[in-house]
C-alpha positions as CSV (number, residue, x, y, z in Angstrom):
1,M,25.6,-66.9,130.6
2,E,28.0,-67.4,128.3
3,N,26.9,-64.6,126.5
4,E,28.3,-61.9,129.8
5,C,31.7,-60.0,129.2
6,S,32.9,-61.6,132.5
7,V,33.0,-65.1,131.3
8,Y,35.6,-64.0,129.0
9,Y,37.1,-61.2,130.9
10,M,38.2,-64.6,133.8
11,R,38.6,-66.7,131.6
12,A,41.7,-64.4,129.9
13,I,42.6,-63.6,133.8
14,A,42.8,-67.8,134.6
15,A,44.8,-68.2,130.9
16,L,46.6,-65.3,131.6
17,S,47.8,-66.2,135.4
18,E,48.6,-70.1,134.5
19,V,51.9,-68.3,132.3
20,G,52.6,-66.0,135.4
21,I,51.4,-62.4,133.9
22,S,49.9,-61.2,137.2
23,Q,52.5,-57.5,137.1
24,P,49.9,-54.3,137.6
25,A,50.9,-53.1,134.6
26,E,50.6,-56.2,132.4
27,M,47.5,-56.6,133.5
28,F,46.3,-53.1,133.2
29,W,47.4,-53.8,129.4
30,A,46.1,-57.4,129.1
31,G,42.5,-55.8,130.5
32,V,42.7,-52.8,127.7
33,F,43.4,-55.2,124.9
34,A,40.8,-57.4,126.7
35,G,38.2,-54.2,125.8
36,I,39.1,-54.5,122.1
37,C,38.2,-58.2,121.6
38,E,35.4,-57.5,123.6
39,Q,34.3,-55.1,120.9
40,V,35.5,-56.5,117.5
41,M,33.9,-60.1,119.1
42,M,30.9,-58.6,119.4
43,K,30.8,-56.0,116.1
44,V,30.7,-52.9,117.8
45,K,34.2,-52.5,115.7
46,P,35.6,-54.1,112.6
47,A,39.6,-54.9,114.0
48,G,41.2,-53.4,116.9
49,M,44.7,-52.3,117.3
50,V,47.4,-51.6,120.5
51,A,50.7,-50.9,120.3
52,S,52.9,-51.5,122.9
53,D,56.3,-51.7,125.0
54,M,55.5,-54.0,127.0
55,S,58.0,-57.9,127.0
56,R,54.8,-59.9,126.6
57,A,52.5,-58.5,125.2
58,D,53.0,-61.4,122.7
59,E,52.9,-64.0,124.6
60,A,49.2,-62.4,126.1
61,S,48.0,-60.9,123.3
62,S,48.1,-64.6,121.8
63,I,46.1,-66.1,124.4
64,I,43.7,-63.0,124.7
65,S,42.6,-63.4,120.6
66,E,42.3,-66.5,121.6
67,V,39.9,-66.6,124.6
68,Y,37.9,-64.3,122.5
69,K,38.0,-66.4,119.8
70,L,40.2,-63.8,117.3
71,H,42.4,-63.7,114.1
72,R,45.7,-61.9,115.6
73,E,48.2,-60.2,113.5
74,I,51.4,-58.6,114.1
75,I,53.0,-55.5,112.4
76,R,56.3,-54.9,113.6
77,K,57.6,-51.1,112.8
78,P,61.4,-49.7,112.6
79,G,63.2,-49.8,115.2
80,G,61.5,-52.4,117.2
81,A,57.6,-51.3,118.2
82,F,55.1,-53.2,117.5
83,E,50.9,-52.9,116.7
84,I,48.8,-55.8,117.6
85,W,45.4,-56.2,115.1
86,V,42.8,-58.7,116.3
87,C,39.2,-58.8,113.8
88,R,37.1,-61.9,113.9
89,P,38.4,-64.5,111.1
90,D,35.0,-64.7,109.3
91,D,35.4,-61.9,108.0
92,K,36.7,-61.4,105.1
93,S,36.5,-57.8,104.3
94,T,38.0,-56.6,107.4
95,L,40.6,-59.2,106.9
96,A,41.7,-58.2,103.4
97,D,41.8,-54.3,104.3
98,L,43.9,-55.7,107.4
99,A,46.3,-57.6,105.1
100,R,46.1,-54.3,102.4
101,L,47.9,-52.3,106.4
102,I,49.9,-55.0,106.4
103,A,51.2,-54.4,102.7
104,G,52.3,-51.3,103.4
105,G,52.5,-48.7,100.2
106,L,49.6,-46.9,101.5
107,D,50.5,-42.5,101.7
108,W,50.2,-41.1,104.9
109,G,46.8,-40.1,104.5
110,A,45.2,-43.7,103.3
111,Y,47.4,-45.3,105.6
112,H,45.8,-43.6,108.4
113,A,42.5,-43.9,106.5
114,L,42.2,-47.5,106.5
115,R,43.5,-47.7,110.3
116,G,40.5,-45.9,111.1
117,S,37.9,-47.4,109.2
118,L,39.6,-51.1,111.0
119,C,39.4,-49.6,114.1
120,G,35.7,-48.5,113.1
121,Y,35.6,-44.4,112.8
122,S,33.4,-42.6,111.5
123,D,34.6,-41.3,107.7
124,E,33.5,-38.0,109.5
125,V,36.8,-38.4,112.3
126,I,38.9,-39.9,110.1
127,R,38.7,-36.6,107.7
128,T,39.2,-35.0,110.6
129,Y,42.6,-36.4,111.5
130,T,43.7,-37.4,108.4
131,E,42.9,-33.8,107.0
132,G,45.0,-32.1,109.8
133,V,41.4,-30.8,110.8
134,W,42.0,-31.0,115.1
135,P,39.1,-29.7,117.3
C-alpha cells in the first residue's frame, strides 16, 4: 500500500544503500531524518529540522527529502555547523516562514518562536522556551 510509512522508509534505505551510506551512525541519523520527513509529509507539522556534523548528512538528507518529495534547505552556521530543514513544496506559508528564518535579522525570541512554529510546537511550549520558564 502506497501510503504506509514502511514503503517510504524502505525506499530511503534502498536509495542510501545505493550510494554507500550504510554505517550504523549514518543509518541511525538517516532514520531520525526520515521520521521528521514523514511527519512533514503527513502534515503533522509544517516543517522539520535536524542538525548534524556527519560528513554525509547533506547527501543523505537530499536523498531522503526526494523520497518524501519535500523541499529542503540548509542553513549554514558560523563554525561549520548546519541545519537541514524540510517542508512541503506546496505549502506557500511555510516556505515564506522558512525564507524569513534563512534571511536572519530576527532577535533571539522571534528567531526561536519562528523555529518552534515551523516545527509545529504550540504557542504555550514556544512561550515556555523563549521566556526561559523551564520545567
